[in-house]
Structures are given as C-alpha cells and as structure tokens.
RODO-2510 file (C-alpha; in nm, 4 decimals, decimal comma):
residues 123
     n   res          X          Y          Z
     1     m     0,4172     1,5207    -3,2083
     2     s     0,0591     1,3890    -3,4027
     3     i    -0,3345     1,3773    -3,3139
     4     d    -0,3804     1,0131    -3,4313
     5     h    -0,7920     0,8658    -3,4558
     6     t    -0,8054     0,5609    -3,3000
     7     r    -1,0883     0,2586    -3,2473
     8     c    -1,0926     0,1577    -2,8438
     9     y    -1,3526    -0,0031    -2,6501
    10     v    -1,4727     0,0536    -2,3582
    11     v    -1,7078    -0,1311    -2,1036
    12     t    -2,0431     0,0220    -1,9632
    13     c    -2,2287    -0,1657    -1,7758
    14     d    -2,5769    -0,3001    -1,8851
    15     t    -2,8007    -0,2325    -1,6074
    16     c    -2,6838     0,1540    -1,4939
    17     r    -2,4644     0,2441    -1,7293
    18     t    -2,1602     0,2772    -1,5613
    19     t    -1,8002     0,2998    -1,7679
    20     f    -1,5683     0,0971    -1,6216
    21     d    -1,3035     0,2475    -1,4052
    22     e    -1,0257     0,0600    -1,1907
    23     t    -0,9332     0,3525    -1,0111
    24     g    -1,2293     0,6167    -0,9034
    25     a    -1,0851     0,8521    -1,0633
    26     d    -1,3431     0,8800    -1,3539
    27     y    -1,0538     0,7072    -1,5075
    28     v    -1,1945     0,5606    -1,8320
    29     v    -1,0363     0,2491    -1,9228
    30     h    -1,0004     0,1620    -2,2971
    31     f    -0,9543    -0,1711    -2,4475
    32     d    -0,7702    -0,2893    -2,7952
    33     t    -1,0621    -0,5359    -2,8366
    34     p    -1,3968    -0,6423    -2,6988
    35     d    -1,2527    -1,0046    -2,5772
    36     e    -0,8898    -0,8277    -2,3765
    37     a    -1,2007    -0,5942    -2,2210
    38     i    -1,4295    -0,9020    -2,0529
    39     g    -1,0734    -1,0755    -1,9668
    40     y    -1,0093    -0,7527    -1,7990
    41     i    -1,3291    -0,6626    -1,6077
    42     t    -1,4401    -0,9935    -1,5741
    43     e    -1,0537    -1,0472    -1,3148
    44     h    -1,1706    -0,6814    -1,1436
    45     g    -1,5175    -0,7997    -1,0104
    46     w    -1,7286    -0,7508    -1,3290
    47     t    -1,9622    -1,0449    -1,4145
    48     l    -2,1250    -1,1068    -1,7717
    49     t    -2,4689    -1,1808    -1,7157
    50     d    -2,5886    -1,5272    -1,9658
    51     s    -2,6144    -1,3292    -2,2791
    52     g    -2,2993    -1,1492    -2,2027
    53     e    -2,3952    -0,7669    -2,0947
    54     p    -2,1259    -0,6560    -1,8619
    55     r    -2,2648    -0,5481    -1,5212
    56     c    -2,0565    -0,3596    -1,2369
    57     l    -2,0120    -0,4239    -0,9867
    58     r    -2,2310    -0,2343    -0,7159
    59     c    -2,4962    -0,3809    -0,9979
    60     t    -2,3684    -0,7130    -0,9543
    61     a    -2,3861    -0,6624    -0,5698
    62     r    -2,7030    -0,5804    -0,5708
    63     i    -2,8774    -0,8560    -0,7841
    64     g    -2,7249    -1,1278    -0,5766
    65     c    -2,8490    -0,9254    -0,2391
    66     d    -3,2010    -0,9938    -0,4341
    67     r    -3,1790    -1,3522    -0,5094
    68     d    -2,9937    -1,4580    -0,2140
    69     g    -3,0874    -1,2175     0,0595
    70     h    -2,8339    -0,9529     0,2232
    71     d    -2,5771    -0,9832     0,4414
    72     f    -2,6597    -0,7226     0,7047
    73     s    -2,4408    -0,5964     1,0182
    74     l    -2,5668    -0,5812     1,3221
    75     w    -2,8172    -0,3210     1,4786
    76     h    -2,5937     0,0250     1,6191
    77     p    -2,7584     0,3350     1,6807
    78     c    -2,7782     0,5874     1,4328
    79     a    -2,5381     0,8812     1,5114
    80     c    -2,6276     1,1265     1,2853
    81     n    -2,6985     1,3702     1,5883
    82     g    -3,0390     1,5246     1,4147
    83     r    -2,9142     1,5799     1,0381
    84     i    -3,0846     1,3543     0,9085
    85     p    -3,4317     1,6045     0,8831
    86     d    -3,6658     1,2513     0,9799
    87     h    -3,4034     1,1893     1,2773
    88     a    -3,4775     1,6019     1,4149
    89     l    -3,8504     1,5509     1,3393
    90     y    -3,8792     1,1639     1,5792
    91     g    -3,5051     1,1034     1,7340
    92     c    -3,1954     0,9215     1,5761
    93     g    -3,2774     0,4788     1,6047
    94     l    -3,0645     0,1804     1,5312
    95     l    -2,9826     0,1358     1,1332
    96     r    -2,7613    -0,1607     0,9642
    97     f    -2,6534    -0,2286     0,6660
    98     c    -2,5551    -0,4923     0,3860
    99     f    -2,1772    -0,5433     0,3674
   100     a    -2,2239    -0,7027     0,0563
   101     c    -2,4861    -0,4147    -0,1330
   102     d    -2,5667    -0,0204    -0,0537
   103     h    -2,9339    -0,1400     0,0445
   104     h    -3,0000    -0,0443     0,4486
   105     e    -3,2641    -0,0135     0,7113
   106     t    -3,3264     0,2195     0,9775
   107     a    -3,5445     0,0594     1,2907
   108     t    -3,6378     0,2882     1,6764
   109     l    -3,6634     0,0322     1,9106
   110     a    -3,9856    -0,0151     1,9532
   111     t    -4,0292    -0,1840     1,6063
   112     l    -3,6855    -0,3197     1,6117
   113     p    -3,7351    -0,6952     1,4492
   114     t    -3,6484    -0,9644     1,7336
   115     t    -3,5591    -1,3203     1,6985
   116     a    -3,7039    -1,5997     1,9611
   117     e    -3,5246    -1,5988     2,2667
   118     p    -3,2873    -2,0239     2,2936
   119     h    -3,5094    -2,1741     2,5709
   120     t    -3,3414    -2,5214     2,7512
   121     f    -3,6131    -2,7905     2,8733
   122     g    -3,6289    -2,8390     3,2015
   123     r    -3,4310    -2,5556     3,3785
***
C-alpha cells in the first residue's frame, strides 16, 4: 500500500460556502478537472452564475424566490404545543412554508392575510 499526493477539485457554493455533497452524509466529492466538476454539479441541480461561480440547490432556490416570489403552501395550524418560546407565551398560530426554499411565515388568526371573496353580480 502506498500513500500518494494527488491534485483534485472540489466545488463550493460561492454564496454560502457549502461544499458539494451528493449524498448528504458529509462526503465531499472530488473531481479530476474543473470541467468534470461543472458538468457533474449542474446535472445534480447546482447552478452557475453568469460569471461562472457555482451555487448550491438551497441558494439557487432562495435567489429564485427572491426574484420570482415564493411558492407557499396553504396556511396550517401550528402543532408545536408551545415548544416554540413565543408560542408558549402567546399561543400557537398558523404557518406556511415555501415549497422551493426554506422560507416560512407564521400568523395569528387576527393577522392572517386574506383575499377578497369571489362575487357574482346579480345574485
């Protein structure tokens, strides 16, 4: 057995500095060439900026939501039963989350955003 020193490339998100890890088990993927790295990460959902810097899935989603708006779920009752400190003091409210990124919002029934009710004229 021998131990050799070799040169390799790893990819790090230019926004959050997360290293590309396709398994989610803190396994850093190594590449032989920059072109191989770019091809592989873009096949796995990472993107490149106009100037070629890599962006991870999470940052890509967050930037997309900042640009285009969030894709929110319906409002759901919070089920923390007071485990969130503010909820222990003021009670649980409602929450919704973005399907694309990790953004979420909370509201009480009193502050819940509403939409106008549909109206049919002549009835």
